[in-house]
FIKOLZA-1660 file (N, C-alpha, C; in steps of 0.1 Angstrom, whole numbers, plus 5000, padded with zeros to 4 digits):
% residues 254
   i   px   py   pz ch aa at
   1 3331 6948 1405  A  M  N
   1 3339 6936 1407  A  M CA
   1 3344 6932 1394  A  M  C
   2 3357 6933 1392  A  S  N
   2 3363 6928 1379  A  S CA
   2 3366 6913 1379  A  S  C
   3 3365 6908 1368  A  W  N
   3 3367 6893 1366  A  W CA
   3 3380 6891 1359  A  W  C
   4 3390 6885 1365  A  R  N
   4 3402 6883 1358  A  R CA
   4 3405 6868 1358  A  R  C
   5 3413 6864 1348  A  G  N
   5 3417 6850 1348  A  G CA
   5 3415 6842 1336  A  G  C
   6 3404 6845 1328  A  W  N
   6 3402 6837 1316  A  W CA
   6 3412 6842 1306  A  W  C
   7 3422 6833 1304  A  A  N
   7 3433 6836 1294  A  A CA
   7 3439 6850 1296  A  A  C
   8 3439 6854 1309  A  G  N
   8 3445 6867 1311  A  G CA
   8 3436 6879 1308  A  G  C
   9 3424 6876 1305  A  T  N
   9 3414 6887 1301  A  T CA
   9 3406 6892 1313  A  T  C
  10 3403 6905 1312  A  T  N
  10 3394 6911 1322  A  T CA
  10 3381 6912 1316  A  T  C
  11 3371 6906 1323  A  F  N
  11 3357 6906 1318  A  F CA
  11 3349 6918 1322  A  F  C
  12 3355 6930 1322  A  G  N
  12 3348 6942 1325  A  G CA
  12 3346 6943 1340  A  G  C
  13 3338 6952 1344  A  T  N
  13 3334 6954 1358  A  T CA
  13 3319 6950 1360  A  T  C
  14 3317 6941 1369  A  S  N
  14 3303 6937 1371  A  S CA
  14 3297 6945 1383  A  S  C
  15 3287 6952 1380  A  R  N
  15 3280 6960 1390  A  R CA
  15 3271 6951 1399  A  R  C
  16 3268 6956 1411  A  T  N
  16 3259 6948 1419  A  T CA
  16 3246 6945 1412  A  T  C
  17 3242 6933 1413  A  G  N
  17 3230 6929 1406  A  G CA
  17 3233 6921 1393  A  G  C
  18 3245 6920 1389  A  E  N
  18 3248 6913 1376  A  E CA
  18 3253 6899 1378  A  E  C
  19 3260 6897 1389  A  V  N
  19 3267 6884 1391  A  V CA
  19 3260 6876 1402  A  V  C
  20 3254 6865 1399  A  D  N
  20 3247 6857 1408  A  D CA
  20 3256 6848 1417  A  D  C
  21 3251 6844 1428  A  V  N
  21 3258 6834 1437  A  V CA
  21 3250 6821 1436  A  V  C
  22 3257 6810 1434  A  V  N
  22 3250 6797 1433  A  V CA
  22 3256 6788 1444  A  V  C
  23 3248 6783 1453  A  Y  N
  23 3252 6773 1463  A  Y CA
  23 3247 6759 1459  A  Y  C
  24 3256 6749 1460  A  V  N
  24 3251 6735 1458  A  V CA
  24 3250 6730 1473  A  V  C
  25 3238 6725 1476  A  V  N
  25 3235 6722 1490  A  V CA
  25 3230 6708 1492  A  V  C
  26 3235 6702 1502  A  R  N
  26 3231 6688 1506  A  R CA
  26 3217 6688 1513  A  R  C
  27 3212 6677 1515  A  E  N
  27 3199 6676 1522  A  E CA
  27 3201 6679 1537  A  E  C
  28 3191 6684 1543  A  G  N
  28 3191 6686 1557  A  G CA
  28 3189 6701 1562  A  G  C
  29 3181 6703 1572  A  D  N
  29 3178 6716 1577  A  D CA
  29 3189 6720 1587  A  D  C
  30 3196 6711 1593  A  D  N
  30 3207 6714 1602  A  D CA
  30 3219 6718 1595  A  D  C
  31 3220 6731 1591  A  N  N
  31 3231 6736 1583  A  N CA
  31 3234 6750 1587  A  N  C
  32 3240 6751 1599  A  E  N
  32 3244 6765 1603  A  E CA
  32 3256 6771 1595  A  E  C
  33 3264 6762 1589  A  E  N
  33 3275 6767 1581  A  E CA
  33 3269 6775 1569  A  E  C
  34 3258 6770 1563  A  L  N
  34 3251 6778 1552  A  L CA
  34 3246 6791 1557  A  L  C
  35 3240 6791 1569  A  R  N
  35 3235 6804 1575  A  R CA
  35 3246 6815 1576  A  R  C
  36 3258 6811 1580  A  Y  N
  36 3269 6820 1582  A  Y CA
  36 3276 6823 1569  A  Y  C
  37 3276 6814 1560  A  S  N
  37 3281 6816 1546  A  S CA
  37 3272 6827 1539  A  S  C
  38 3259 6826 1541  A  L  N
  38 3250 6836 1535  A  L CA
  38 3253 6850 1541  A  L  C
  39 3256 6850 1554  A  R  N
  39 3259 6863 1561  A  R CA
  39 3271 6869 1555  A  R  C
  40 3281 6860 1551  A  S  N
  40 3294 6865 1546  A  S CA
  40 3292 6872 1532  A  S  C
  41 3281 6869 1526  A  L  N
  41 3279 6876 1512  A  L CA
  41 3278 6891 1513  A  L  C
  42 3277 6896 1525  A  R  N
  42 3278 6911 1526  A  R CA
  42 3291 6916 1521  A  R  C
  43 3301 6908 1520  A  N  N
  43 3314 6912 1516  A  N CA
  43 3317 6912 1501  A  N  C
  44 3307 6908 1493  A  V  N
  44 3309 6908 1479  A  V CA
  44 3296 6913 1472  A  V  C
  45 3297 6923 1462  A  P  N
  45 3286 6927 1454  A  P CA
  45 3280 6915 1446  A  P  C
  46 3267 6913 1446  A  H  N
  46 3262 6901 1439  A  H CA
  46 3248 6904 1435  A  H  C
  47 3243 6896 1426  A  G  N
  47 3229 6897 1422  A  G CA
  47 3220 6887 1430  A  G  C
  48 3214 6878 1422  A  Q  N
  48 3205 6868 1429  A  Q CA
  48 3213 6857 1436  A  Q  C
  49 3207 6851 1446  A  V  N
  49 3213 6840 1453  A  V CA
  49 3204 6828 1449  A  V  C
  50 3211 6817 1445  A  W  N
  50 3205 6804 1441  A  W CA
  50 3209 6793 1450  A  W  C
  51 3199 6785 1454  A  I  N
  51 3202 6773 1461  A  I CA
  51 3198 6761 1452  A  I  C
  52 3208 6753 1449  A  V  N
  52 3206 6742 1440  A  V CA
  52 3208 6729 1448  A  V  C
  53 3198 6720 1447  A  G  N
  53 3198 6708 1455  A  G CA
  53 3187 6709 1466  A  G  C
  54 3191 6711 1478  A  Y  N
  54 3181 6712 1489  A  Y CA
  54 3182 6725 1496  A  Y  C
  55 3170 6732 1498  A  C  N
  55 3170 6745 1505  A  C CA
  55 3165 6743 1519  A  C  C
  56 3173 6746 1529  A  P  N
  56 3168 6744 1543  A  P CA
  56 3157 6754 1546  A  P  C
  57 3149 6751 1556  A  S  N
  57 3137 6758 1559  A  S CA
  57 3140 6772 1565  A  S  C
  58 3152 6775 1570  A  F  N
  58 3155 6788 1575  A  F CA
  58 3159 6798 1565  A  F  C
  59 3161 6794 1552  A  V  N
  59 3165 6802 1542  A  V CA
  59 3153 6809 1535  A  V  C
  60 3155 6822 1532  A  K  N
  60 3145 6829 1524  A  K CA
  60 3151 6839 1514  A  K  C
  61 3143 6845 1506  A  N  N
  61 3147 6855 1496  A  N CA
  61 3158 6849 1486  A  N  C
  62 3157 6836 1483  A  V  N
  62 3167 6831 1473  A  V CA
  62 3158 6823 1463  A  V  C
  63 3165 6820 1452  A  N  N
  63 3159 6812 1442  A  N CA
  63 3163 6798 1444  A  N  C
  64 3153 6788 1442  A  V  N
  64 3156 6774 1445  A  V CA
  64 3155 6766 1432  A  V  C
  65 3165 6758 1430  A  V  N
  65 3164 6748 1419  A  V CA
  65 3165 6735 1425  A  V  C
  66 3153 6728 1427  A  P  N
  66 3154 6715 1433  A  P CA
  66 3162 6705 1424  A  P  C
  67 3169 6697 1430  A  S  N
  67 3177 6687 1423  A  S CA
  67 3178 6674 1431  A  S  C
  68 3173 6663 1426  A  P  N
  68 3173 6650 1435  A  P CA
  68 3187 6647 1440  A  P  C
  69 3187 6643 1452  A  Q  N
  69 3200 6640 1459  A  Q CA
  69 3201 6625 1462  A  Q  C
  70 3199 6617 1452  A  H  N
  70 3197 6602 1454  A  H CA
  70 3210 6595 1452  A  H  C
  71 3221 6601 1447  A  W  N
  71 3233 6594 1444  A  W CA
  71 3244 6598 1454  A  W  C
  72 3257 6595 1451  A  S  N
  72 3268 6599 1459  A  S CA
  72 3269 6614 1460  A  S  C
  73 3276 6619 1470  A  K  N
  73 3278 6633 1471  A  K CA
  73 3285 6639 1458  A  K  C
  74 3294 6631 1452  A  Y  N
  74 3301 6636 1440  A  Y CA
  74 3291 6637 1428  A  Y  C
  75 3283 6627 1426  A  V  N
  75 3274 6627 1415  A  V CA
  75 3263 6638 1418  A  V  C
  76 3258 6639 1430  A  N  N
  76 3249 6649 1433  A  N CA
  76 3254 6663 1430  A  N  C
  77 3267 6665 1434  A  S  N
  77 3273 6678 1432  A  S CA
  77 3274 6682 1417  A  S  C
  78 3278 6672 1409  A  T  N
  78 3279 6674 1394  A  T CA
  78 3265 6677 1388  A  T  C
  79 3255 6670 1393  A  R  N
  79 3242 6672 1388  A  R CA
  79 3237 6686 1392  A  R  C
  80 3240 6690 1404  A  N  N
  80 3236 6703 1409  A  N CA
  80 3242 6715 1401  A  N  C
  81 3255 6713 1398  A  V  N
  81 3262 6723 1390  A  V CA
  81 3256 6724 1376  A  V  C
  82 3254 6713 1370  A  L  N
  82 3248 6713 1357  A  L CA
  82 3234 6719 1357  A  L  C
  83 3226 6716 1367  A  A  N
  83 3213 6722 1369  A  A CA
  83 3214 6738 1369  A  A  C
  84 3224 6743 1377  A  A  N
  84 3225 6757 1378  A  A CA
  84 3229 6763 1364  A  A  C
  85 3239 6756 1358  A  C  N
  85 3244 6761 1345  A  C CA
  85 3233 6761 1334  A  C  C
  86 3224 6752 1335  A  K  N
  86 3214 6751 1324  A  K CA
  86 3202 6759 1327  A  K  C
  87 3201 6765 1339  A  H  N
  87 3189 6773 1342  A  H CA
  87 3190 6787 1335  A  H  C
  88 3180 6790 1328  A  P  N
  88 3181 6803 1319  A  P CA
  88 3182 6815 1328  A  P  C
  89 3178 6815 1340  A  D  N
  89 3177 6828 1348  A  D CA
  89 3190 6830 1356  A  D  C
  90 3198 6820 1357  A  V  N
  90 3211 6822 1364  A  V CA
  90 3220 6830 1355  A  V  C
  91 3227 6840 1361  A  S  N
  91 3236 6848 1353  A  S CA
  91 3246 6840 1345  A  S  C
  92 3251 6844 1334  A  D  N
  92 3260 6837 1325  A  D CA
  92 3273 6834 1332  A  D  C
  93 3277 6843 1340  A  R  N
  93 3289 6841 1349  A  R CA
  93 3284 6842 1363  A  R  C
  94 3288 6832 1372  A  F  N
  94 3283 6833 1386  A  F CA
  94 3294 6828 1395  A  F  C
  95 3292 6830 1408  A  L  N
  95 3301 6825 1418  A  L CA
  95 3296 6812 1424  A  L  C
  96 3304 6802 1423  A  L  N
  96 3300 6789 1428  A  L CA
  96 3305 6787 1442  A  L  C
  97 3295 6784 1451  A  F  N
  97 3298 6782 1465  A  F CA
  97 3294 6768 1470  A  F  C
  98 3302 6763 1479  A  N  N
  98 3296 6752 1488  A  N CA
  98 3291 6759 1500  A  N  C
  99 3283 6751 1508  A  D  N
  99 3276 6757 1519  A  D CA
  99 3285 6760 1531  A  D  C
 100 3298 6757 1530  A  D  N
 100 3308 6760 1541  A  D CA
 100 3319 6769 1536  A  D  C
 101 3316 6777 1527  A  F  N
 101 3326 6787 1522  A  F CA
 101 3322 6801 1528  A  F  C
 102 3332 6808 1533  A  F  N
 102 3329 6821 1539  A  F CA
 102 3339 6832 1533  A  F  C
 103 3333 6844 1530  A  I  N
 103 3341 6855 1525  A  I CA
 103 3345 6864 1537  A  I  C
 104 3357 6865 1540  A  L  N
 104 3362 6871 1553  A  L CA
 104 3362 6886 1552  A  L  C
 105 3365 6892 1540  A  R  N
 105 3365 6907 1539  A  R CA
 105 3361 6911 1525  A  R  C
 106 3359 6924 1523  A  R  N
 106 3354 6929 1511  A  R CA
 106 3362 6924 1499  A  R  C
 107 3355 6920 1489  A  V  N
 107 3361 6915 1476  A  V CA
 107 3354 6923 1465  A  V  C
 108 3362 6932 1458  A  D  N
 108 3357 6940 1447  A  D CA
 108 3363 6935 1434  A  D  C
 109 3374 6928 1434  A  E  N
 109 3380 6922 1422  A  E CA
 109 3383 6907 1425  A  E  C
 110 3375 6899 1418  A  W  N
 110 3375 6885 1422  A  W CA
 110 3388 6878 1418  A  W  C
 111 3395 6871 1427  A  P  N
 111 3408 6865 1424  A  P CA
 111 3405 6851 1418  A  P  C
 112 3415 6846 1411  A  V  N
 112 3415 6832 1406  A  V CA
 112 3427 6825 1412  A  V  C
 113 3424 6814 1419  A  F  N
 113 3434 6806 1426  A  F CA
 113 3434 6792 1421  A  F  C
 114 3446 6786 1422  A  H  N
 114 3446 6771 1419  A  H CA
 114 3456 6765 1429  A  H  C
 115 3457 6752 1429  A  R  N
 115 3465 6744 1439  A  R CA
 115 3479 6740 1433  A  R  C
 116 3481 6744 1421  A  G  N
 116 3493 6739 1414  A  G CA
 116 3490 6728 1405  A  G  C
 117 3500 6721 1398  A  P  N
 117 3497 6710 1389  A  P CA
 117 3490 6699 1396  A  P  C
 118 3480 6693 1389  A  V  N
 118 3473 6681 1395  A  V CA
 118 3483 6670 1399  A  V  C
 119 3493 6668 1390  A  A  N
 119 3503 6658 1393  A  A CA
 119 3509 6660 1407  A  A  C
 120 3512 6672 1411  A  D  N
 120 3518 6675 1424  A  D CA
 120 3508 6672 1435  A  D  C
 121 3495 6675 1433  A  V  N
 121 3485 6673 1443  A  V CA
 121 3483 6658 1444  A  V  C
 122 3483 6650 1433  A  V  N
 122 3481 6636 1434  A  V CA
 122 3493 6630 1442  A  V  C
 123 3505 6634 1439  A  A  N
 123 3517 6629 1446  A  A CA
 123 3516 6632 1461  A  A  C
 124 3511 6643 1465  A  D  N
 124 3510 6647 1479  A  D CA
 124 3500 6637 1485  A  D  C
 125 3489 6634 1479  A  Y  N
 125 3479 6625 1484  A  Y CA
 125 3485 6611 1486  A  Y  C
 126 3494 6606 1477  A  Y  N
 126 3500 6594 1479  A  Y CA
 126 3510 6594 1490  A  Y  C
 127 3517 6605 1492  A  R  N
 127 3526 6606 1503  A  R CA
 127 3518 6605 1517  A  R  C
 128 3507 6612 1517  A  R  N
 128 3500 6613 1530  A  R CA
 128 3491 6601 1533  A  R  C
 129 3485 6595 1522  A  F  N
 129 3475 6584 1524  A  F CA
 129 3479 6571 1519  A  F  C
 130 3490 6569 1512  A  G  N
 130 3495 6557 1507  A  G CA
 130 3488 6553 1494  A  G  C
 131 3488 6540 1491  A  P  N
 131 3483 6535 1478  A  P CA
 131 3468 6538 1477  A  P  C
 132 3464 6539 1464  A  L  N
 132 3450 6542 1462  A  L CA
 132 3441 6530 1466  A  L  C
 133 3430 6533 1473  A  K  N
 133 3421 6522 1478  A  K CA
 133 3409 6522 1468  A  K  C
 134 3402 6510 1468  A  W  N
 134 3392 6508 1459  A  W CA
 134 3380 6518 1460  A  W  C
 135 3378 6523 1473  A  N  N
 135 3367 6532 1475  A  N CA
 135 3371 6547 1476  A  N  C
 136 3384 6550 1472  A  D  N
 136 3388 6564 1473  A  D CA
 136 3384 6570 1460  A  D  C
 137 3371 6574 1459  A  H  N
 137 3366 6579 1446  A  H CA
 137 3372 6593 1443  A  H  C
 138 3375 6601 1454  A  Y  N
 138 3379 6614 1452  A  Y CA
 138 3393 6614 1445  A  Y  C
 139 3402 6606 1450  A  R  N
 139 3416 6606 1444  A  R CA
 139 3415 6599 1430  A  R  C
 140 3407 6589 1429  A  R  N
 140 3406 6583 1415  A  R CA
 140 3401 6593 1405  A  R  C
 141 3390 6601 1410  A  G  N
 141 3385 6611 1401  A  G CA
 141 3395 6622 1398  A  G  C
 142 3403 6625 1407  A  M  N
 142 3414 6635 1404  A  M CA
 142 3423 6630 1393  A  M  C
 143 3427 6617 1393  A  E  N
 143 3436 6612 1383  A  E CA
 143 3428 6610 1370  A  E  C
 144 3416 6606 1370  A  Q  N
 144 3408 6604 1358  A  Q CA
 144 3405 6618 1351  A  Q  C
 145 3402 6628 1359  A  T  N
 145 3400 6641 1354  A  T CA
 145 3413 6647 1347  A  T  C
 146 3424 6645 1354  A  A  N
 146 3437 6649 1348  A  A CA
 146 3440 6642 1335  A  A  C
 147 3437 6629 1334  A  A  N
 147 3439 6621 1322  A  A CA
 147 3431 6626 1311  A  A  C
 148 3418 6630 1313  A  I  N
 148 3410 6635 1303  A  I CA
 148 3415 6648 1298  A  I  C
 149 3420 6657 1307  A  L  N
 149 3425 6670 1302  A  L CA
 149 3438 6668 1294  A  L  C
 150 3446 6658 1298  A  E  N
 150 3458 6656 1290  A  E CA
 150 3455 6651 1276  A  E  C
 151 3444 6643 1275  A  R  N
 151 3440 6638 1262  A  R CA
 151 3435 6650 1254  A  R  C
 152 3430 6660 1260  A  W  N
 152 3425 6672 1253  A  W CA
 152 3436 6682 1250  A  W  C
 153 3448 6679 1254  A  G  N
 153 3459 6687 1250  A  G CA
 153 3465 6696 1261  A  G  C
 154 3460 6694 1273  A  F  N
 154 3465 6702 1285  A  F CA
 154 3476 6693 1291  A  F  C
 155 3488 6696 1288  A  A  N
 155 3500 6687 1291  A  A CA
 155 3502 6686 1306  A  A  C
 156 3500 6697 1314  A  D  N
 156 3502 6697 1328  A  D CA
 156 3491 6704 1335  A  D  C
 157 3479 6698 1335  A  P  N
 157 3467 6706 1340  A  P CA
 157 3469 6710 1355  A  P  C
 158 3463 6721 1358  A  L  N
 158 3463 6727 1372  A  L CA
 158 3451 6722 1379  A  L  C
 159 3452 6721 1392  A  S  N
 159 3441 6717 1401  A  S CA
 159 3434 6729 1406  A  S  C
 160 3421 6730 1405  A  Y  N
 160 3413 6741 1410  A  Y CA
 160 3404 6736 1421  A  Y  C
 161 3407 6725 1427  A  E  N
 161 3399 6719 1438  A  E CA
 161 3402 6726 1451  A  E  C
 162 3400 6738 1452  A  L  N
 162 3402 6746 1465  A  L CA
 162 3388 6748 1471  A  L  C
 163 3389 6749 1485  A  H  N
 163 3377 6751 1492  A  H CA
 163 3374 6766 1493  A  H  C
 164 3370 6772 1482  A  A  N
 164 3368 6786 1481  A  A CA
 164 3359 6788 1469  A  A  C
 165 3351 6799 1469  A  P  N
 165 3342 6802 1458  A  P CA
 165 3350 6803 1445  A  P  C
 166 3344 6800 1434  A  M  N
 166 3351 6800 1421  A  M CA
 166 3341 6807 1411  A  M  C
 167 3347 6816 1403  A  A  N
 167 3339 6822 1392  A  A CA
 167 3337 6812 1380  A  A  C
 168 3325 6810 1376  A  I  N
 168 3322 6800 1366  A  I CA
 168 3315 6807 1354  A  I  C
 169 3318 6802 1342  A  Q  N
 169 3310 6806 1330  A  Q CA
 169 3302 6795 1326  A  Q  C
 170 3289 6797 1325  A  K  N
 170 3279 6786 1324  A  K CA
 170 3282 6777 1312  A  K  C
 171 3283 6783 1300  A  D  N
 171 3284 6775 1288  A  D CA
 171 3297 6766 1288  A  D  C
 172 3308 6772 1292  A  L  N
 172 3320 6764 1292  A  L CA
 172 3320 6753 1302  A  L  C
 173 3314 6755 1314  A  M  N
 173 3313 6744 1324  A  M CA
 173 3304 6733 1318  A  M  C
 174 3293 6736 1312  A  V  N
 174 3285 6725 1306  A  V CA
 174 3292 6718 1295  A  V  C
 175 3299 6725 1286  A  E  N
 175 3307 6719 1275  A  E CA
 175 3317 6710 1281  A  E  C
 176 3324 6714 1291  A  A  N
 176 3335 6706 1296  A  A CA
 176 3330 6693 1303  A  A  C
 177 3320 6695 1311  A  V  N
 177 3314 6684 1319  A  V CA
 177 3308 6673 1309  A  V  C
 178 3300 6678 1300  A  M  N
 178 3293 6669 1291  A  M CA
 178 3303 6661 1282  A  M  C
 179 3313 6668 1278  A  R  N
 179 3323 6662 1269  A  R CA
 179 3331 6651 1278  A  R  C
 180 3334 6655 1290  A  A  N
 180 3342 6645 1299  A  A CA
 180 3333 6633 1302  A  A  C
 181 3321 6635 1305  A  V  N
 181 3312 6624 1309  A  V CA
 181 3310 6614 1297  A  V  C
 182 3308 6620 1285  A  E  N
 182 3306 6612 1273  A  E CA
 182 3319 6604 1270  A  E  C
 183 3330 6610 1273  A  E  N
 183 3343 6603 1270  A  E CA
 183 3346 6592 1280  A  E  C
 184 3343 6594 1293  A  D  N
 184 3345 6585 1304  A  D CA
 184 3334 6585 1314  A  D  C
 185 3324 6576 1311  A  S  N
 185 3312 6576 1320  A  S CA
 185 3315 6569 1333  A  S  C
 186 3327 6563 1335  A  S  N
 186 3330 6556 1348  A  S CA
 186 3334 6565 1359  A  S  C
 187 3336 6578 1356  A  I  N
 187 3341 6587 1367  A  I CA
 187 3330 6589 1377  A  I  C
 188 3332 6586 1390  A  V  N
 188 3323 6588 1401  A  V CA
 188 3325 6602 1406  A  V  C
 189 3338 6606 1408  A  A  N
 189 3341 6619 1414  A  A CA
 189 3348 6628 1404  A  A  C
 190 3340 6633 1394  A  L  N
 190 3346 6642 1384  A  L CA
 190 3350 6655 1391  A  L  C
 191 3362 6660 1389  A  H  N
 191 3367 6672 1395  A  H CA
 191 3363 6684 1385  A  H  C
 192 3351 6689 1388  A  K  N
 192 3345 6699 1379  A  K CA
 192 3352 6712 1378  A  K  C
 193 3357 6716 1390  A  R  N
 193 3364 6729 1390  A  R CA
 193 3377 6728 1382  A  R  C
 194 3384 6717 1384  A  T  N
 194 3396 6715 1377  A  T CA
 194 3394 6714 1362  A  T  C
 195 3383 6707 1359  A  L  N
 195 3380 6705 1344  A  L CA
 195 3377 6719 1338  A  L  C
 196 3368 6726 1345  A  F  N
 196 3364 6739 1340  A  F CA
 196 3376 6749 1339  A  F  C
 197 3384 6749 1350  A  G  N
 197 3395 6759 1351  A  G CA
 197 3405 6757 1340  A  G  C
 198 3408 6745 1336  A  N  N
 198 3417 6743 1325  A  N CA
 198 3411 6745 1312  A  N  C
 199 3399 6740 1310  A  Y  N
 199 3391 6741 1298  A  Y CA
 199 3389 6755 1294  A  Y  C
 200 3386 6764 1304  A  A  N
 200 3384 6778 1301  A  A CA
 200 3397 6786 1302  A  A  C
 201 3408 6779 1306  A  R  N
 201 3421 6786 1307  A  R CA
 201 3420 6798 1316  A  R  C
 202 3415 6796 1328  A  V  N
 202 3413 6807 1337  A  V CA
 202 3426 6812 1343  A  V  C
 203 3437 6804 1343  A  G  N
 203 3449 6808 1348  A  G CA
 203 3449 6810 1363  A  G  C
 204 3454 6821 1369  A  G  N
 204 3453 6823 1383  A  G CA
 204 3467 6821 1389  A  G  C
 205 3467 6821 1403  A  R  N
 205 3480 6819 1410  A  R CA
 205 3478 6809 1420  A  R  C
 206 3489 6802 1424  A  A  N
 206 3488 6791 1433  A  A CA
 206 3487 6796 1447  A  A  C
 207 3479 6788 1455  A  T  N
 207 3477 6791 1469  A  T CA
 207 3474 6778 1476  A  T  C
 208 3476 6778 1489  A  K  N
 208 3472 6767 1498  A  K CA
 208 3457 6766 1499  A  K  C
 209 3452 6754 1502  A  D  N
 209 3438 6753 1504  A  D CA
 209 3433 6761 1516  A  D  C
 210 3420 6764 1515  A  H  N
 210 3414 6773 1525  A  H CA
 210 3407 6765 1536  A  H  C
 211 3407 6752 1535  A  K  N
 211 3399 6743 1545  A  K CA
 211 3406 6743 1558  A  K  C
 212 3398 6745 1569  A  V  N
 212 3403 6744 1583  A  V CA
 212 3397 6732 1590  A  V  C
 213 3406 6724 1595  A  S  N
 213 3402 6712 1603  A  S CA
 213 3409 6713 1616  A  S  C
 214 3404 6706 1626  A  G  N
 214 3410 6706 1639  A  G CA
 214 3403 6717 1648  A  G  C
 215 3404 6715 1661  A  M  N
 215 3397 6723 1671  A  M CA
 215 3404 6737 1673  A  M  C
 216 3417 6738 1671  A  E  N
 216 3424 6750 1674  A  E CA
 216 3427 6759 1662  A  E  C
 217 3427 6754 1651  A  R  N
 217 3431 6761 1639  A  R CA
 217 3421 6772 1635  A  R  C
 218 3425 6782 1629  A  T  N
 218 3416 6792 1623  A  T CA
 218 3423 6798 1611  A  T  C
 219 3420 6811 1607  A  W  N
 219 3426 6816 1594  A  W CA
 219 3436 6827 1597  A  W  C
 220 3444 6829 1587  A  G  N
 220 3454 6839 1587  A  G CA
 220 3449 6853 1585  A  G  C
 221 3457 6863 1588  A  D  N
 221 3452 6877 1587  A  D CA
 221 3449 6882 1573  A  D  C
 222 3456 6876 1563  A  N  N
 222 3455 6881 1550  A  N CA
 222 3445 6873 1541  A  N  C
 223 3439 6863 1547  A  Q  N
 223 3430 6854 1539  A  Q CA
 223 3417 6861 1535  A  Q  C
 224 3413 6858 1523  A  L  N
 224 3400 6863 1518  A  L CA
 224 3389 6853 1521  A  L  C
 225 3392 6840 1521  A  F  N
 225 3382 6830 1522  A  F CA
 225 3387 6820 1533  A  F  C
 226 3377 6813 1539  A  V  N
 226 3380 6801 1547  A  V CA
 226 3368 6792 1545  A  V  C
 227 3371 6779 1547  A  S  N
 227 3361 6768 1547  A  S CA
 227 3363 6760 1559  A  S  C
 228 3353 6753 1564  A  T  N
 228 3354 6746 1577  A  T CA
 228 3348 6731 1575  A  T  C
 229 3354 6723 1584  A  E  N
 229 3347 6710 1586  A  E CA
 229 3336 6711 1596  A  E  C
 230 3327 6702 1596  A  D  N
 230 3315 6703 1605  A  D CA
 230 3319 6704 1620  A  D  C
 231 3328 6696 1624  A  S  N
 231 3332 6696 1638  A  S CA
 231 3340 6709 1642  A  S  C
 232 3348 6713 1633  A  A  N
 232 3356 6726 1635  A  A CA
 232 3347 6738 1636  A  A  C
 233 3336 6738 1628  A  F  N
 233 3327 6749 1628  A  F CA
 233 3319 6748 1641  A  F  C
 234 3314 6737 1645  A  R  N
 234 3305 6736 1656  A  R CA
 234 3312 6738 1670  A  R  C
 235 3324 6733 1671  A  R  N
 235 3331 6732 1684  A  R CA
 235 3345 6739 1684  A  R  C
 236 3350 6742 1673  A  G  N
 236 3364 6747 1672  A  G CA
 236 3365 6762 1672  A  G  C
 237 3378 6766 1672  A  A  N
 237 3381 6780 1673  A  A CA
 237 3376 6787 1660  A  A  C
 238 3377 6781 1649  A  V  N
 238 3373 6787 1636  A  V CA
 238 3358 6790 1636  A  V  C
 239 3350 6781 1642  A  G  N
 239 3336 6783 1642  A  G CA
 239 3332 6795 1652  A  G  C
 240 3339 6795 1663  A  R  N
 240 3336 6806 1673  A  R CA
 240 3340 6820 1666  A  R  C
 241 3351 6820 1659  A  R  N
 241 3356 6832 1653  A  R CA
 241 3346 6837 1642  A  R  C
 242 3341 6827 1634  A  L  N
 242 3331 6831 1623  A  L CA
 242 3318 6836 1629  A  L  C
 243 3313 6830 1640  A  R  N
 243 3301 6834 1646  A  R CA
 243 3303 6848 1652  A  R  C
 244 3314 6851 1657  A  A  N
 244 3317 6865 1662  A  A CA
 244 3318 6875 1650  A  A  C
 245 3323 6871 1639  A  R  N
 245 3326 6880 1628  A  R CA
 245 3313 6883 1621  A  R  C
 246 3303 6874 1621  A  F  N
 246 3291 6876 1613  A  F CA
 246 3279 6874 1623  A  F  C
 247 3277 6883 1633  A  P  N
 247 3266 6881 1642  A  P CA
 247 3253 6886 1637  A  P  C
 248 3252 6894 1627  A  E  N
 248 3239 6900 1623  A  E CA
 248 3233 6891 1612  A  E  C
 249 3220 6888 1613  A  P  N
 249 3213 6880 1603  A  P CA
 249 3214 6887 1589  A  P  C
 250 3214 6878 1579  A  S  N
 250 3214 6883 1565  A  S CA
 250 3200 6884 1560  A  S  C
 251 3198 6890 1548  A  P  N
 251 3185 6891 1542  A  P CA
 251 3180 6877 1538  A  P  C
 252 3189 6867 1539  A  Y  N
 252 3186 6854 1534  A  Y CA
 252 3182 6844 1544  A  Y  C
 253 3179 6848 1557  A  E  N
 253 3175 6839 1567  A  E CA
 253 3163 6843 1574  A  E  C
 254 3155 6834 1579  A  R  N
 254 3143 6837 1586  A  R CA
 254 3146 6840 1601  A  R  C
% end
């Protein structure tokens, strides 16, 4: 599996067993999306699997890094990612997953995607949702993260907030997050992927988000990844299609 994207550089070929998979997971055993996400790992060569945060009781044969989940989902996520990056046994480069990310077909060369300039993503949110509300932490965090990157010299930062796995380099993620938090401790929803992607200059190509919502929507024929909302996974067409695509248990479930 070749790694492309860091300033146009190829990081060699990673053999099976070298590149770990890291999931940041919310509390709760009712997590069928994680079960099927783990099944989809058959499509990518990988090393160890890590669960950071909460490990559901049906999961086995993984490494667990407990991380308290006492704060907002945004703060929990940041703490989970830092816990993974600071763990000495996690591979220096790893694939960062949420529990609702699915790999649809074989991936031997890991792609790097972005959503285009953050400014365009912010403008789209304003068009769709109107003025910024006091409790819209996600959008405010998007703007704050972009402002930090601009102060660091990234004139038109790209958004990497896609619902798809992302290749991460541990030391650069920690550097970027710690520097950002020290500079602006008021950020509730730090956009870690965007921060890392620009800081590490991973480049990549623009694509639409992979998230599927609604009962009838599913994925296109050429997609590598898909992500689901809870209701769409449980009752929608995308959930039915995923369960049919990955019927066999993985080595990671009881």
